[in-house]
KOLBASE-435138 format. One record per residue (C-alpha): residue in three letters; residue number from 1; x, y, z. Coordinates in steps of 0.05 Angstrom, whole numbers, plus 32768, in hexadecimal, padded with zeros to 4 digits. Example, Ala and Ser with C-alpha at 12.3 -4.5 7.8 and 13.67 -1.06 7.14 Angstrom:
BEGIN
<Ala, 1, <80F6, 7FA6, 809C>>;
<Ser, 2, <8111, 7FEB, 808F>>;
***
This chain:
BEGIN
<Unk, 1, <8000, 8000, 8000>>;
<Unk, 2, <8019, 8045, 7FEE>>;
<Unk, 3, <8005, 8088, 800A>>;
<Unk, 4, <8021, 80AC, 7FCD>>;
<Unk, 5, <7FF2, 80D2, 7F9F>>;
<Unk, 6, <7FF2, 80C0, 7F55>>;
<Unk, 7, <8021, 80FA, 7F48>>;
<Unk, 8, <8052, 80E2, 7F7D>>;
<Unk, 9, <804E, 809A, 7F63>>;
<Unk, 10, <8061, 80B7, 7F1F>>;
<Unk, 11, <809C, 80DA, 7F3F>>;
<Unk, 12, <80B1, 8097, 7F5D>>;
<Unk, 13, <80AD, 8078, 7F18>>;
<Unk, 14, <80D5, 80B1, 7EFA>>;
<Unk, 15, <810C, 80A8, 7F2E>>;
<Unk, 16, <8111, 805E, 7F20>>;
<Unk, 17, <8124, 806E, 7ED8>>;
<Unk, 18, <8153, 80A2, 7EBB>>;
<Unk, 19, <8133, 80E4, 7ED0>>;
<Unk, 20, <8143, 8125, 7EAD>>;
<Unk, 21, <815D, 8161, 7ED4>>;
<Unk, 22, <8119, 8182, 7EC9>>;
<Unk, 23, <80F4, 8146, 7EE7>>;
<Unk, 24, <8123, 8146, 7F23>>;
<Unk, 25, <8117, 8190, 7F2F>>;
<Unk, 26, <80CC, 8185, 7F2A>>;
<Unk, 27, <80D1, 8151, 7F61>>;
<Unk, 28, <80FD, 817E, 7F8C>>;
<Unk, 29, <80CE, 81B9, 7F80>>;
<Unk, 30, <8091, 818F, 7F94>>;
<Unk, 31, <80B2, 8178, 7FD5>>;
<Unk, 32, <80CF, 81BC, 7FE9>>;
<Unk, 33, <808D, 81DE, 7FD9>>;
<Unk, 34, <8068, 81B2, 800B>>;
<Unk, 35, <809D, 81AC, 8042>>;
<Unk, 36, <80CD, 81DF, 805E>>;
<Unk, 37, <8113, 81C7, 806E>>;
<Unk, 38, <8104, 81CF, 80B8>>;
<Unk, 39, <80C3, 81A8, 80B1>>;
<Unk, 40, <80E8, 816F, 8090>>;
<Unk, 41, <811C, 816F, 80C8>>;
<Unk, 42, <80E5, 816D, 80FC>>;
<Unk, 43, <80C1, 8133, 80DB>>;
<Unk, 44, <8103, 810C, 80D4>>;
<Unk, 45, <8112, 8119, 811D>>;
<Unk, 46, <80CE, 8100, 8133>>;
<Unk, 47, <80D7, 80C1, 8109>>;
<Unk, 48, <811D, 80B7, 8125>>;
<Unk, 49, <8107, 80C0, 816D>>;
<Unk, 50, <80CC, 8092, 8163>>;
<Unk, 51, <80FA, 805D, 8145>>;
<Unk, 52, <812F, 8062, 817A>>;
<Unk, 53, <8100, 8064, 81B5>>;
<Unk, 54, <80D3, 802A, 819E>>;
<Unk, 55, <80DE, 7FE9, 81C2>>;
<Unk, 56, <80C6, 7FC4, 8184>>;
<Unk, 57, <8101, 7FDB, 815B>>;
<Unk, 58, <8135, 7FA3, 815D>>;
<Unk, 59, <8160, 7FCA, 812B>>;
<Unk, 60, <8171, 7FFF, 815F>>;
<Unk, 61, <817F, 7FD5, 819D>>;
<Unk, 62, <81CA, 7FD2, 8193>>;
<Unk, 63, <81F7, 800E, 8190>>;
<Unk, 64, <8210, 800A, 8148>>;
<Unk, 65, <81C9, 8003, 812C>>;
<Unk, 66, <81B1, 803D, 8156>>;
<Unk, 67, <81ED, 8066, 813F>>;
<Unk, 68, <81DE, 8055, 80F6>>;
<Unk, 69, <8196, 806F, 80FE>>;
<Unk, 70, <81AF, 80B0, 811D>>;
<Unk, 71, <81E3, 80B7, 80E6>>;
<Unk, 72, <81AC, 80AE, 80B2>>;
<Unk, 73, <8184, 80E5, 80D3>>;
<Unk, 74, <81BF, 8115, 80D5>>;
<Unk, 75, <81D4, 8104, 808E>>;
<Unk, 76, <818D, 810F, 8076>>;
<Unk, 77, <818C, 8153, 8096>>;
<Unk, 78, <81CB, 8166, 806E>>;
<Unk, 79, <81AA, 814D, 802F>>;
<Unk, 80, <816A, 8173, 803C>>;
<Unk, 81, <8190, 81B3, 804A>>;
<Unk, 82, <81B8, 81AC, 800A>>;
<Unk, 83, <817A, 819E, 7FE0>>;
<Unk, 84, <8156, 81D8, 8002>>;
<Unk, 85, <818E, 8208, 7FF2>>;
<Unk, 86, <8193, 81EF, 7FAA>>;
<Unk, 87, <8148, 81F7, 7FA3>>;
<Unk, 88, <8149, 823E, 7FBF>>;
<Unk, 89, <8182, 8252, 7F91>>;
<Unk, 90, <815D, 8234, 7F56>>;
<Unk, 91, <811C, 8259, 7F67>>;
<Unk, 92, <8142, 829B, 7F6F>>;
<Unk, 93, <8163, 8293, 7F2B>>;
<Unk, 94, <811F, 8283, 7F0C>>;
<Unk, 95, <8101, 82C2, 7F29>>;
<Unk, 96, <813C, 82ED, 7F10>>;
<Unk, 97, <8134, 82D0, 7ECA>>;
<Unk, 98, <80E9, 82DE, 7ECA>>;
<Unk, 99, <80F4, 8326, 7EE2>>;
<Unk, 100, <8127, 8332, 7EAA>>;
<Unk, 101, <80F7, 831B, 7E73>>;
***
């Protein structure tokens, strides 16, 4: 079962192939339009805390596995910040181009 809308299922399909730069930017734009970078970080943190504090999560009972989950969280934050900055720069350039024409 998927919670993705038809549009997002199409994005998933696009990503499994050989997406164009335009298609990739469309996906990034869609995501960044819905979620702020801080909102994404908060959601990831809640997921991480829920995972690490759940007794049912065998994957986090030993130190190295717990460390790997925290590393994933921190690494994801770096990725989100980089994509967010790239997106903002791209949007700024688009606005400048539109104002010049």
